N, C-alpha and C positions, 0 to 999 in steps of 0.2 A: 457732720463730716467737714473736712477741710477742702477748699477748692484747689489745693496744691496737689494736682493729680497728673498722671502721665500715661500716654499711650506710646509704647515702644515697638519697633520692629528691629530685631537683631539678626544678624547673619543673612541678610538679603544677598543672594548671589545674582548679579546682573552682568551682562556682557556688553561691552562697548568699545569704541575706538577712541581712546583718550590717552594722551601722553605728549610730552615735550619732544621726545625723540621721534623722528619720522617713522621709524620702524614700528613703534608702538601703535600707530594709527593705521597700519596696513591691514590688520585683521582684528576682529573682536577678541578682547581678552577679558578674563574674569575680574570683577571688582566685588569686594565684600563691603556691604553698607549697613550701618546701624543708624537708625533714625529715632529720635525721641521728641514727642510732641507734648508740651505742657498745656493741659486743657482742663476745664472744670468738669469733672465726671460725676458730680453729685446727682444730677437729674437721672443719668443712666443707672447709677447705683440704686436709686429708688424705683425707677420705672421698668428696668429690665428690657428696654426698648433700644434697638440698634440706632434708631433715629436720634437718640439723645447722646450719642458718642461718636467717635471717629471710627469709621469703618476701615479697619486696618487692611482688609483685602483690597479695597479700592486704592488706598495709599500705596500698598505694595505694587499693584499694577502700574500706577502712575510713575513710581520710581524706576521700575524696570523699563518702562517705555521711554522715559527721559534719558536713561543711560544708553539705551540702544539707538534712540533717535537723534542724538546730538553727537558732536565730536569736538572736544576741547583739548588744548595743549596742557592745561593745568587742572588738577583735581580740585583746586580751590574754586575754579569757575563752575565746575560741575556741582560741587557742594552748594554754591550760591544759587544755582538754578533750582536745585531740590528744595532749598530753604524758601525761595520765592514761591514755589508751588505750594509748599506746606502752609505758608502764611496767608494764602488766598482764602483758606477756611477761617472765617472770623472768630471761630471758637478757639483757635490756636493762639496762645499768648506768647509762646517761646518755642523755638525748634532748634534742635542740635543734630547735626549729621556728621558721621565719620565715614570716610571712604578709604579702604585699604586696597593695595595692589599686591595680592599674594604671590604672584609669579614674576615679580620684577627684578629683585636683587637676590643674589646667592645668599641664602640663609637669613634674609631679613625681609620684612614686610613693611614698606613705607605706608604711612597713613596721614590723612589730613582731616582735621575736625574744624567745623565752623559752627557758630551759634548766632541765631538771629532772634530778636525780640520785637514783638509788635510795638510800634511807637504809639504813644498816647494819642496822637492825632489820627492814627489809622482807624478804620472802622469796619 
């Protein structure tokens, strides 16, 4: 098998106080989040052991807690914090996060996507 593998969480609904307009931060609003983690899953494919992969339930809880426990003007900053958290796991080589605000604009859903790759000097 190839080590080009991915664990994804799609459609995470989290509530937080994020936005550039002051009114957006007065109350928690829904955010839809997709997170993709590039990680070598060969060991998990062989072992069938949760310890050999990324526990997506734990990742989900951390994302929801981060969204609820912080408040930023920009989705870019929130994306950056989620990426920083994801890359703390040394098995994650690359992470991509998209955050959408489904109730912000009439008939349109703005979204921001950021990607981070573990640097070769990180360990």
